[in-house]
C-alpha positions in Angstrom: 56.9 32.3 105.9 55.0 31.9 102.6 56.7 32.7 99.3 55.3 33.0 95.7 58.0 31.5 93.5 59.0 33.9 90.8 59.1 33.6 87.0 58.3 29.8 87.0 58.9 27.8 84.1 55.7 25.4 83.4 56.8 22.5 81.1 53.5 20.2 80.9 55.2 18.1 78.3 58.0 17.0 80.4 57.8 13.1 80.7 59.5 10.4 82.6 61.3 9.4 79.2 63.7 12.6 80.2 66.2 10.2 82.0 69.6 9.3 81.5 69.9 7.9 77.7 72.6 10.4 76.7 74.1 10.3 80.3 77.1 8.7 81.8 75.6 8.7 85.1 75.7 5.1 87.0 72.7 3.7 88.8 72.9 1.3 91.4 69.8 -0.8 92.4 69.5 -2.4 95.6 66.8 -4.4 97.6 66.8 -3.3 101.1 65.6 -5.7 104.0 62.9 -3.8 106.1 59.9 -5.3 108.4 58.2 -8.2 106.5 59.3 -7.3 103.2 62.2 -5.9 100.8 62.4 -2.1 99.6 63.8 -1.2 96.2 65.9 1.7 95.9 67.8 3.3 92.8 71.0 5.1 93.8 72.8 7.6 91.0 75.1 10.6 91.6 77.8 11.6 94.3 77.5 14.4 96.9 75.4 15.1 100.0 72.7 12.4 100.5 69.1 13.1 99.1 66.5 10.5 99.3 63.3 11.0 97.2 60.1 9.5 97.9 57.1 9.3 95.3 53.2 9.7 95.8 50.6 7.0 96.0 50.5 4.6 93.1 53.9 5.8 91.6 57.3 4.6 91.8 60.9 5.8 92.0 60.5 6.3 88.2 58.8 9.3 88.8 61.8 11.1 89.4 63.2 10.6 86.3 62.3 14.4 84.9 64.8 15.7 87.6 67.1 12.8 87.8 70.3 14.5 86.0 70.2 17.9 87.6 69.6 16.3 91.1 72.1 13.7 90.6 74.7 16.1 89.6 74.7 17.7 92.6 73.5 14.9 95.3 73.8 11.3 95.7 70.4 10.9 95.1 68.2 7.6 96.2 65.1 7.1 94.5 62.6 5.0 96.7 59.9 2.5 95.7 57.6 2.4 98.5 56.3 -0.7 99.7 53.5 -2.2 97.8 55.1 0.1 94.6 57.1 -0.5 91.8 59.7 -3.0 92.5 59.4 -3.2 96.2 58.1 -6.2 98.0 54.0 -6.3 98.3 53.0 -8.0 101.5 49.4 -8.5 102.2 49.2 -5.7 105.0 51.3 -2.9 106.2 50.7 0.3 104.4 49.9 2.5 106.9 52.1 5.8 107.3 54.3 4.4 110.4 54.7 1.0 108.2 56.5 3.4 105.5 58.2 5.4 107.9 59.8 2.1 109.3 61.1 1.5 105.7 62.7 4.7 105.5 64.2 4.0 108.9 65.4 0.8 107.4 66.9 2.8 104.1 68.6 5.5 106.0 70.1 2.9 108.2 72.5 1.9 105.2 73.8 5.4 105.2 76.3 7.3 107.5 75.0 10.9 107.2 72.1 12.6 107.6 69.7 13.1 104.7 68.1 15.6 102.7 64.5 14.3 101.9 62.0 15.2 99.0 58.5 13.7 99.7 55.7 13.9 96.8 52.1 13.7 98.1 52.2 10.4 99.8 56.1 10.6 100.3 55.8 13.9 102.0 53.2 12.4 104.7 56.0 9.5 105.0 58.5 11.9 105.6 56.6 13.8 108.4 55.8 10.6 110.0 59.5 9.8 110.2 60.6 13.2 110.9 58.1 13.2 114.0 60.5 10.5 115.2 63.6 12.4 114.3 62.4 16.0 114.9 66.1 17.6 113.9 67.8 14.7 112.1 67.2 15.9 108.3 69.1 18.5 106.8 66.3 19.7 105.1 63.0 18.4 103.9 61.1 19.4 100.7 57.5 18.7 100.6 55.7 18.6 97.3 52.0 19.3 97.1 51.6 16.8 100.1 47.8 16.3 101.2 47.3 18.8 104.1 44.3 16.4 105.6 44.0 12.8 105.8 40.3 12.2 106.7 37.3 10.7 105.5 37.2 13.2 102.6 39.7 11.1 100.9 37.6 7.8 100.6 36.3 8.3 97.5 39.6 9.4 96.1 41.2 6.1 97.4 38.3 3.8 96.3 38.8 5.1 92.8 42.7 4.6 92.8 42.1 0.9 94.1 39.4 0.0 91.4 42.0 1.7 88.8 44.8 -0.5 90.1 42.7 -3.5 89.7 42.1 -3.0 86.0 44.5 -4.5 83.2 46.9 -2.3 82.1 45.2 -1.5 78.8 42.1 -0.4 80.7 44.2 2.0 83.0 45.8 3.0 79.8 42.5 4.1 78.3 41.3 5.6 81.4 44.2 8.1 81.3 43.8 8.7 77.6 40.4 9.8 78.6 41.1 11.6 81.7 44.4 13.4 80.9 44.6 14.2 77.0 47.2 16.5 77.5 49.7 14.1 78.7 53.0 13.2 76.7 52.2 10.0 74.4 54.7 7.9 76.4 53.4 8.6 79.9 50.2 6.5 79.1 51.3 3.3 79.3 54.5 3.6 81.4 52.0 5.0 84.1 49.3 2.4 83.2 52.0 -0.1 84.2 53.0 1.3 87.4 49.8 2.0 88.7 48.9 -1.6 87.6 52.0 -2.8 89.5 50.8 -1.1 92.9 49.4 -3.7 95.3 45.6 -2.5 96.1 46.1 -2.8 99.6 48.0 0.4 99.3 44.9 2.1 98.6 42.5 0.2 101.0 44.4 0.4 104.2 44.5 3.9 103.9 40.9 4.1 103.3 39.7 2.1 105.9 42.2 4.1 108.4 40.3 7.2 107.0 37.0 5.7 107.7 37.5 4.9 111.1 40.4 7.5 112.5 40.0 10.8 113.6 42.1 12.1 110.7 45.3 13.9 110.4 45.7 17.5 110.1 49.4 18.0 109.1 49.8 21.5 110.0 49.3 20.0 113.6 51.7 16.8 112.6 54.4 19.0 112.0 54.7 20.9 115.1 57.7 19.7 116.8 59.8 19.2 113.8 62.8 21.2 113.8 64.5 20.3 110.4 64.2 23.0 107.9 61.2 22.4 105.8 60.3 23.7 102.5 56.4 23.2 101.4 56.1 23.4 97.4 52.6 23.8 96.4 50.5 24.3 93.0 47.4 25.7 92.2 44.2 23.9 93.0 42.9 25.2 89.6 45.5 23.0 88.0 45.1 20.1 90.1 47.3 21.2 93.1 45.8 19.7 96.4 46.9 22.6 98.8 45.0 26.0 99.1 46.8 29.4 99.7 44.9 29.3 103.0 46.3 25.9 104.1 49.7 26.7 103.1 49.7 29.7 105.2 48.5 27.8 108.2 51.4 25.0 107.6 54.0 27.7 107.2 52.9 29.4 110.3 53.5 26.5 112.7 57.3 27.4 113.0 59.9 29.5 112.0 61.6 26.6 110.2 58.9 26.2 107.8 58.5 27.8 104.3 55.9 27.7 101.7 56.4 28.8 98.4 53.4 28.5 95.5 54.4 27.5 92.1 51.8 29.7 89.9 50.0 27.2 87.2 51.4 24.1 88.6 49.7 21.1 89.1 49.9 18.2 91.8 53.0 16.6 90.2 55.0 19.9 90.2 58.5 18.0 89.6 56.9 16.7 86.1 54.6 19.5 85.1 56.8 22.4 86.3 60.0 21.0 86.2 62.3 24.0 86.0 60.5 25.8 88.8 60.5 22.9 91.0 64.4 22.6 90.5 65.0 26.3 91.3 63.0 26.3 94.4 64.6 23.0 95.5 68.2 23.8 94.8 67.5 27.6 96.4 66.2 25.8 99.5 68.9 23.4 99.9 71.6 26.2 98.8 70.2 28.2 101.5 70.9 25.5 104.0 74.3 25.3 103.2 74.7 29.0 103.5 72.6 29.3 106.6 69.8 30.9 105.0 67.5 27.9 104.6 64.2 27.2 106.6 
């Protein structure tokens, strides 16, 4: 099912500063043992389990713009993927199955079925995990997840690898030139997060894209029975998913819905925060009432 989100509120000035400075929410940070490394998670809030997985070159901090609303309704677990943020950075092991193994380790610490939000790479990881556990997740939100992983992504992955190898000052200067509309505080913070990302994160995916047959996510999602909501922005604004690909993805099974956020970029939760939250809560609330999926 393909849906247009009605009356979105686009908030391009939303920054990762919008966290908990005036909050009484208590955060718990934990290192979870995983295969060959340790995975850093931050837990906040009470309620049903919600695991949030960031995109490539980012960290769990990326969810700070939506932390408070999510933590008021859920036990929110924000993951730093391996090679990112405060998680371990082994010299190898950055393919989708490796990340999915880490998600297995994280979920092994909880006694309930999860809700999962995956942004970009986090969406690919979520689908990879869900293929192993087709009906385990209560519900899955995929935020502007790439629909294809093939050699067309090689140039982008090479560019990110070069960026991550730069100094923080150089990355910040690049961001200022490339994204003049970002909020002032975002440049340095996001430069530090990119600099902290292990370069092998990009190189291993690049090498797999070069030699593999590629992944078509509309095919990969077949067989997953958990309710899935794909949120996607507009290609003209920086989104990765065309309407045609969203239609194909949503047509794979009746448990899959695709929702367009008009005017939104690739990072919907940051740049179209209100619309992201509205659609995410609508989806999860619908699961409770039997209307989701």
